N, C-alpha and C positions, 0 to 999 in steps of 0.2 A: 437346273431348278433354282428359282430365286430363293434367297434365304428368308427367314421369318423373324419379325420383331414381335416380342410378346409384351402385352400390356395387361396389368392386373386392374380390372375395373369392377368395383363392387363384388369382390371375392370371385370374379370370373376371369378366366384367361382369354384375352382377345388377340387374334393374330392379324398382323398387318404384313401382307406378302411383299409389297413394294410400294415405295412412296415416290410419286411423280411431283416434283416441285416445278411449278410453271410461273415464270416471271418475264417481264419485258426483256431483261438482259440476262445473259449467262454469267457465271462467276468468272469467266475469262473473256477477253476482248481480242479480236484479231487485228493485227497491225502489219503493214507491209514495210519491210526493211531490206534494202539492197535487193529488191526484186523478189524477196522471199516472204512467205506468209508466216508470221510468228504470233504467239499468243501470250498475253500478259494478264495478271490478275486484275479483275474489275474492282472498282472502289465503291464505297457506299455502305450505309448501315444495314440495308437489307441483305446485301451479299455477305458481309462479314458476319452478321448475326446468324443467318441460315447456314453458312459454312461451318460455324462453330457447332450448331446443333447437329448437322449431318456428320461432322467429325465425331461427335459424342456417340452417335449410333454405331460407329465402327468399333468403339471400345466397349460396347454394351456387354455386361457379364451374361446376359441371357442368350444373345445370338448376334450374328453379324447381319445387319439389315442392308438390303439393297435399295438404292434410290437412283433416279435419273432426273437431272435438272434440264428442263425444257425452256429455251429462250433464244433471243436474237444474239448472234455472236459479234455484232458490231461491224460486220463487213458485208459487202455485196460481191458475190462470185458468179461465175458462169455456170450454166446448167451442168456442164461436164464435171465441174469441180464439186458440185453439191453432194453427190452420192459418196465420193471418196472422203470428203470432209465429215459427212454424217457417220460413216463407219469409224473414222479416226476419233471423233468426239466421243462416241459411245464406248469404245475400248479403252481409251486413254484417260478420259475426263469424267466418265459417268454422266455425260451430257448429250442432249439431242438438239441440234441447232434448228432454228426456224429462220429461213432465209426470206428477206423482204427486199423488194425493189427500192431504189433510192426515192422514187416518186411516192410510193406508199409510206415509207419511213418519214419522209418530209411532212406529208399532210397528216399522218397519224401522230407521230411523236412531237414534232415541232408545231404541228397544227392543233388537232383536237386535244391532245393530252396537255400540252404546255401553254396553249393560248386560250383554251376553254375550261377544261377541268381544273388545272392547277390554280389559276387565279380565282375562279369561282369558289372552289372548295376551301381556299385560304382567305376568303372574305375580301377579295379585290374585284368585285363585279365590273368596275369601270375599266379594268384591263382585259376583260374576257371578250373573246371574239366568237360570234355564233355564225358559223359558216357551214352550209349544207354539204359542201364537198369534203370538209374536214370530217364531218360525221360519217359520211359514206366510207371514207378511208378507215375510220375507226372500226366500223362494222366489218369491213373487208379484212383488216388485220386480225381482228378477233376470230373471224372464220378461218383464217390461215392457221392460227394457233390451234383451233379446234382440230383441223385436219392433221396437224403434226402430232397432237396427243393421240388421236385415233390410230395413227400409224404404229404406235409402239405400246399402247395400253394393253394390259393383260387382265384376265379375270381376277377379282379381289384386290386389284391395285387401288391405292388411295391417292386422290389428286388434291394437291394443295396449291391454289391459285393466289397470286400476290399482286396487289396494288391496282391503282386506278387505271392503268393502261388496259386491263383485261376484265373490266366489269361485266361485259356481255358473255364472257366465256363459260361460266358455270351453266347457264341455261342452254347454250349451244351444245355443250357436252351432254347435258341431260336429255335433250331432244334426240341425240344420236344413241345414247345408252341410258335408258330410264333408270336403271338400278345402280348407276355409278355413285360412289361415295366421294363427295367433293367438299372441300373447305375453301373459304376465301378469306383473305385478310387484307384490310385497307390500312396502308401505312401513312396516310395523310389524314387530316381532319375530314369528317363528314359534316357538311354544312347544315344550318338550320333550314327548315322548310321554306322560309321566305326567300332564301338565296337559291336553294335547289330548284324552286319552281320557276326561276328565270330561264332554265333550259327549255327548249321547245318541248311541248307536251309529249310528243312522240318520243323524243330522246329521253326525257325523265322517266317515262313509263318503261321503256326498254332497258334502261340502266337498272332500275329497281327490279324488274322481272329477271334480268340477267343475274343479279346478285342473289335473288331468291331461288335461282336454280341450284345454289349450293345447299348442302345440309347444315353447315355451320358458317356463320359470317362473323368475323372478329374485328374489333375496333380497339384502339389504344385506351380510350377513356369511356366512362359511363355516359358522359355528355354526348359523345359522338354516337354511341349506341342508341340513346334516346332520340336524337335527331333523325337517325335512320328509321326507327320504328314509327316516328310521327309522319315522316314522308310516305312510308308504306301505307299508313292508315289514310292520310289525306289524299293521296294520288291513286292508290290501288284499292283502297277500301278494306284491306285485310286487318282485322283486329288481332292483337297478340295477347298471350297470357304469360306474363313474366318473361317477355322476350321470345316466346315460342309461338310458332304458327303451325297450322295444319293446312298445307296447300297441295291440292291434287293427290291426296292420300299420302303425303310425305310430311314428316316432322322437319321443320326448319327452325333453327335457333339463331338468334343474334345475341352475342355475348361480348363482354369486355375482357381483353387480355393485354395488359400493359407490357410492352416489349422491354426486355432487359438487355444487358450487355454481357460479354464474356468477362465477368468480373475477375476471375482468377488470372486470365491472360494479362489484363492491364495491371493488376496488383503485383503479380510475380515479375512481369517484365520491368516494372518500375523499380524493383529491388535488385535487378541484375547488375553486375559490375559495369557493363557497357553503358547502361542508361545512367547509372550513378555518376560515371565519369563524364558523360555528355552533359548531364545536369549541372555538374560542378563547373564545366567550361562555360555553359550558358550564363550561369550566375556571375561568373567572373567577368564575362563580356558585358553584362548588363550593369555591373557595378553595384553600388549601394542603393540603387533606386528600388522603391516598391513597384512591383510590376503588375499591371492589370492586363489580362489576356483576353482578346476577342478574336475568335477564329470561326469563320463560317463560309459557306459557299456564297458566290455572288448571286444573290436572289433578293428581290424586293420584299419577300415575306420574312426575311431574317432580321429586319430592323437595324441594319448596320448604320444607316444614316441617323436614325434616332439616337443610337447609343453614342455616336460621335458628338451629336449636339448635347447629349447628357454629360459627356466628359468635358465638353467645352464649358457648360454651365458650372460644373464642379470646379474647374480651374478658375473661373471668374469669381465664384463665391468663396473660394478657399485659397487665397494667395500664399498662405503659409505652407501649402503643399507644392508650390512651384519649386522646381529643381530637386524634388524628392520622389516624384512618381513619373512613370512612363506608361503609355498604353501600347502594348505589342499587338498591332492590328494585322491579322493574317486573313486575306480574302482569297478564297480558292476559286479559280476560274470555273465558270458553269455556263452551259448553253451559249457558247460563243456564237454570235451571229443573230441572236434574238434582240430586237431593238430595245425593249424595255431594260434588258440587262446591260447593254452598252451605255444607255443613258445613266443608269445607276452607277456604273463604273466611273463615268466622268464626274458625277456628283460627289462620289467618295473621294476621288483624287483632289477635287477642288476644296472639299471640307478639310482634308488632312493638311493641304497646303495652307489654308487659312488659319487653322489652329496652331500649327507649328510656327507660322509667321507671326501670329499675334502674341503667343506666350513664350516661344522658345528663344534661346540665345546661343552663343557659341559653345557654352558648356552643357546645354540641356536641350534635347529635342523631345517635346512632349509625346509625340507619336512615332513609333518605329513601324513602318508600313511595308508589308510584303504582299505581292499579288502572285501567289504560287501554290502548288499542291505540296502538302507536307506528309511524308510517309509516317507510318504508325510509330516507329521507334523514336524519331526526332520529335514527334508530336507528344509522346509520353514524357520525354525530357522537358518539353516546353510546359506541359501541365505541372510538372514538379517544380519548375524554376520560378513560376509566377506566384504571386500572393493572392490575387483575386481573379476569378473567371467571370467575365461579363457576358451572359448568354441571354439575349433579349429579343427573341423572334416576335414578330407581330402576330403570328399564328403558326403553330407547328404541331404536326401529328403527335410526335413524342419528343424529339431532340435528344440524341444519344451523347452529344458532346458534354452536356451537363453531367451525365452519369459517368462518362469516361474520366472527366476531371476529378470527380469525387473518388473514384476507384483508384486513381493513380496517386492520391495523396497518402502515401504509406505512413507518414508521421502524423497524419490526421489533422494537419494544419491547413490553412487556406480557407478562403471564403467564396462561396458560390452566390452570385447575384443572378436570379433566374426570372424570366418572364412568366407571369401567371397565365399567359396565353399558350404556353407550351404544355403538351400532354405530360411531360416529366414533372411539372409542378404539382400534379396530383399525388406523386410519391415523395418528392424531395421537399417536404414541408418545412424542413429545418433551414433551407436556403433563405436568403433575403429575397422575398417575392415582390416583384414590382409590376406596375402597368407600363408596358414598353413604349406607349405613346406619351407618357407623362415625363417630359424632360426634367422637370424639377425633382421628380421622384427618383429618377436615375441618378441625378447628382447627389441627392441625400443618401441613397443606397451606397454609392461609392465612398462617401465620407464615413458612413457606418462600418463598411467592410474594412477599410484601411485602418480604422481605429479600434477594431474589435480585439478584445483581449484573447491571448493564446488559449486560455482555458475554455473560453466560450467557443472558439473555433473547433477545438477538439471535441467538445460535447456535441456540437451539431454534426460534425463529420462522422463521429462514431455511430450515431443513430442512422445516418444515411447509408454508410457503408454496410452496416448490418442488414439493412433492408435490401440493398443491391446485391449483397452476397447470396441472400436467400432467394431472391427473385431475379435470377440471371436469365440469359437468353435461352439456355437449355430448358429451364423450367417453363419459360413462356411457350416455347414450341411444344414441349412435352404436354403441358396442360391443354393446349389447343388440340393436339392429335388425340389425346385421351378423350376429350369431350366429343370430338368427331366420331371416334370409334364407339363411344357409348350410345350415340344416336343410332348407329347401325344396329347395335344390339337391341336397342329399344324398338326399332323398326322390325327386327326379326321376331321379337316377342309379340308384337302386335300381329304380325303375319301368322304366327303360330296359333294365335287366338282367333284369327279371322276365319269366317265361314268359307269353305272352299269345297271343291268336289269331294275331298276326303271326309269332310264333315257332312255334306249333303246326303251321302249314302246312308250313314247310321240314322240321321234324322228322318229320312224317308222310310227306312226300315221300321223305326219306332212308330211312325204314323200308321204304317200299313197294319201293324199288329195290334194297334189300339182299338178299343171298342167305342170310346167317346173322346173326341178331341176338342180342345178349347184353344182358340187362336185370339190373342190380343194384338191389335194392330193400331199403332199411332198413324196419323195422317201426314201433316206437314213435315217435310224433311225425311219421312220414312216411306210413304207410298207416292209422294209427289215432291217435286223440287220446290224450294222456296221461291216466291215471287215478290217483287217490290210492292205490288198491290195484292194483299191477301185474297181479295175476291177474284183475282185472275188465276188462282191456283186450283182451277176446276179439275176434277178427276178425268183422266184420259179414257178413251174407249177401251184401251188395253187393260187398264186397272179395273174398270167396271166389269169387263168380261171375266177377269181372273176371280174377282170377288163373287160374282154370280156362280162361277163354276165351283168354287169352294163351298158356297152356301147350299148348292144343290145336293151335296153329299150329306145324307141325313146324320152321319156320325160326326159332322163338324158343327161346332158352335163358333161363329165368327163374331167377334166384338170389335167394332171400330171405336177406339177410345182416344178422344181428341180434346184439345183446348178450345176448339171452335164452339160457337153458340149452336143451340139445338135447331134453330131455323135453317141455318146454313147446312148442317148435316142432313136434316130432313129433305131439303131441296136437292141435295146432291146424291144422297144414298137411300132416300125413303122408299124407293121401289124395290130395293134388294131385301132378301130374307136374312138380314143380319141384325145383330143388336147394335145400338148406337149409344155412346156415352159422350155427353157434351160437357164443356167447361171443366175438364180434368176430373170428372167424377161427380159433379153436382147434379146432373140430370141423366137418367137412363131411360132407354126405350128398348125393352127386352125382345120384342118381336115386331115385325113389320106392321101388324094390325093393332098393336097396343098403343096406349097413350104414353106420353112422357110423364115421368114422375121423379120426385127428388128422393135421393137416398137418405138425406138427413133434413130436418126442419130448417128452413131458411131464416136467417136472422140478418137482415140487411140494413139495420138501423145505423151501421157504421158508414154506409156509402155516402150519405150527404156530407159527412165530415171530411171525407178523403177526396171526393170528386173535385172540389175547388183547387186542391193542391195539384192534382194531375193536370187540370185545365190550365193552371198557372204555368206549369212546365211546357205544356203544349204551345202556349202563347210565346214563351221564351225561345223555343226552338222551331224555326220554320221547317215544315215537312213532317212534324210529329203530330199525332192526334190521339184522342182518347176514345176507346171503345167501351161502351157500357153493356155488360152482360147481366143475366139474372142474378148470379151469385158472385160476380167479380167485376173489377174495373181494370182495364188494360191500357197502358200508355205505350203506343207504337212509335218507333223512330227509324224504321227501315228506310224511309225516303229522305231522311235528314242528312246533313253533313256528317260523315262518319266520325270525325274527331269530336265535334261538338256533341253528337248523340251519345258517344261512349262516355264523355265527361259528365254530361247532364244526367245520364242514367245512374252513374255511381253516386252522384250527389242526391238524386231523387231517392234512391234506395236507402241511403243513410238517413235522409230526412223522414222517410216513411217508417223505418225501423224505430226511430225515436218517437215519432208521432203515434204509432200504433202499439206502444209498449203495454198499454193497459186495455187494448181492444182485442177481441178474440178473432184476429185475422192473420193471414199468412202473406208475407211479401216475397215475391219470387222474381228473379231476373232471368229471363230466357233469351232466345235468339232475337235480338233487336226489339225486345219488349220488356216492360216492367209490369207485373201483374199483382194486384191485391185481391185476395179471395178469402172466403170464409174459412176459418180454421177447421181442420178435420176433413176437408173436402180435397181429395187427391186421387190419383189413379190407383194407388195401393188399396184404398178403401173400396173403390169400385171393383177392382180385381178380386178382392177377397169375397165380395158378394157373389160373383159368378163362380168362383172356385167352390164355395160352400154349396151353392145351388146345383151346379152341374156335376160335381165330383168326377172330373175327367181323369183318364189314365194317360193322356198325352197333352202337354201344355206347351204352346209356343207363344212368346211375347217379343215383339219387335218395336223399338222406339229409338229416337235420335237425340233427346235432350234431357235436361235435369228432371223434368216432370215425370219422365218414364222411370227414373230411378226408384221412385216410391213403389212402382209396380214390381220392378225387378227384385226389390228387397223382400217382398212377401211371397214370392213364388216358391213352390216345393223344390227340393234339390234335384228332382228328376226332370224339371222343366228345361226347355231350350229357350234361353233368353239371349237376345241379340241386340247389341247397340250399333246403330248406323253411324259411321264416321270414326275417326281416330281420337279417342278421349278415354279418360279414366271412367270406369263404370263397374256396377255390380253385376252386369250381364256377363255371361260365360263366354260369349262369342261376339264377333264383330263382322259387319259387312261395310264395304266402302261407300256405297251410295244407294239411292232409291231404285236405281236400275237393277242392281244385284238383288234387292229385296223382291222386285217383281219376278225376276228369273226364279228365285227360290220358291215363291208362292205358286208360280205357274207349274213348276215341277211337282210341288205338293198336290196341286189340284189334279194334275195328270196321273199321279201315282194313285190317288183315291179312285179315279174312274177306271183305272186299268186292273183293279182287283177282280 
């Protein structure tokens, strides 16, 4: 039996049976040495960060948590070897390998991931390649990962998918397992809409839909989260409420989770005798020079060329620093074989040679340059030995090097120069923040850093270290998992409230034993699906048949209570023996053969004052229009651009609220509408009229939006109130959509006739 990890959320205990971590790479990589297959630890911030979190689970005081890491092991093996290796990985490494062909890995990883997504998401659209074969491979590999997860997943498992390689996977998993609990985290920037839209329309839609297959989608910064939300609105048309969506009767949330580092590991390792000894040796070899450290992967997004030019400008402008400062430049090999990276390597080599040749002499080399990978212990010694860290990516999701440098400075000295384009800049505000494309600003920052007083260095690092200690990688992961599990509990709470066969039976029983039943039914979104053109939302033959059946039972009083105008309601439902309420309670028609009448005297002197304002907004937003009703004015924007419509609606509501402060009207924002209506006219007032007149012993009210809340609030405690859709409501129960409403009403009609 898998162990359990317990999380306390809002005074409740939530159990996570097992965590499946899914990423492109496993934490180990297979290599062949002397004809034998061996495995070594993979490198990278994602692997080290998640490994620290998973290690923390093993030491949890609550329980030992089980996890499985799913990913590519970095090798291609024969079919015969696959099953043996799978068993070996599971038992020895708590991992499950996903084997990919060299062809797929080439077109997927080196192709779509690194030639399309990587440059585009990092704001280098000129370097992006848009190749249909690359896309097909991306889809195929995501499907392969789905199949691998389905081979090992167990009930109650939680799946956490990572990074841009697997953006289609959440939806693929949900299609196979609708109730799966899935989180997704993007470790690179999410681009603005203007860049994201450069993807083929089909690709952009499928990527967004793929991500929305997750329950929780995480980003490093608020900026990336907002870009994602805007793309979802502009491309898919889904509006959000504070980052939350309701999609296919699921709660989906996009949230910001800045990734931390294993602070204690870096801080404590830096204090170890071995590192202190290595640091002392480094300082001795570097002499009395002030040392500026630059360490990054070979990648055009890291701004290595720009920082070299900034250093060159610093030396040109500050000759008094000649012979006193050196730049320790470490470039880590990355994606060998990709043309852009090889071009950049040549450019770096040439710049280093030029700067050393221009400013150096026999006693002083301005740049010490290494092209190699540096293991963690020598890296921490390097962090401690240098005086300034120059971290200037042109665009970076987070950048953990900046955080590692600060954590390693146990004496709290040293200065961090950080690009404002890195996600880490949102947290490390005490660093010297610069624009990485501004060569002069880099030069000025270097001068400021080298001349900064020791007390100021300590003040800045104390603040940053306190923040990094609190917000470490374990807290980052724990916050994400807690939020994910809370969404599951929220879903279960909604399901417990949802009308189901277990609720239908007592509802029908109450109806059977009642002598007088009163049914309040909304129309749009409740009895019929929303349409782009409201006039196309005509009642179906099925709905008319159900309403007629309910109305034919003499114990039933059916009230169709809608925001529609009375002419439309009469045209669609005038032949039925039901009561009609138009314009949210302004007009009522209590029986088929009776005339329409108003519940309250009409005072429409406000309409000429407000109509020009609504028409002005209709002119500003193509696709919107104004509907004039007897007691209200409605601005519709269902056909308009979704982002513009949402923005203009908020602005219009604000303007209307201020404009109508001294006018006896009510401003209401509904589903793609803004309505201004006479004060005191609402569904609650109309509902109270029928409750007082009919005195029923069974009441059922069903509605789908905020206008129905006025009705739900005035109902007696014994009433059955049902809100359609997943949202906060005064209603006691919920139903997912209008189809379930029709099923319930049909069952109610049949129950009445079977007595």
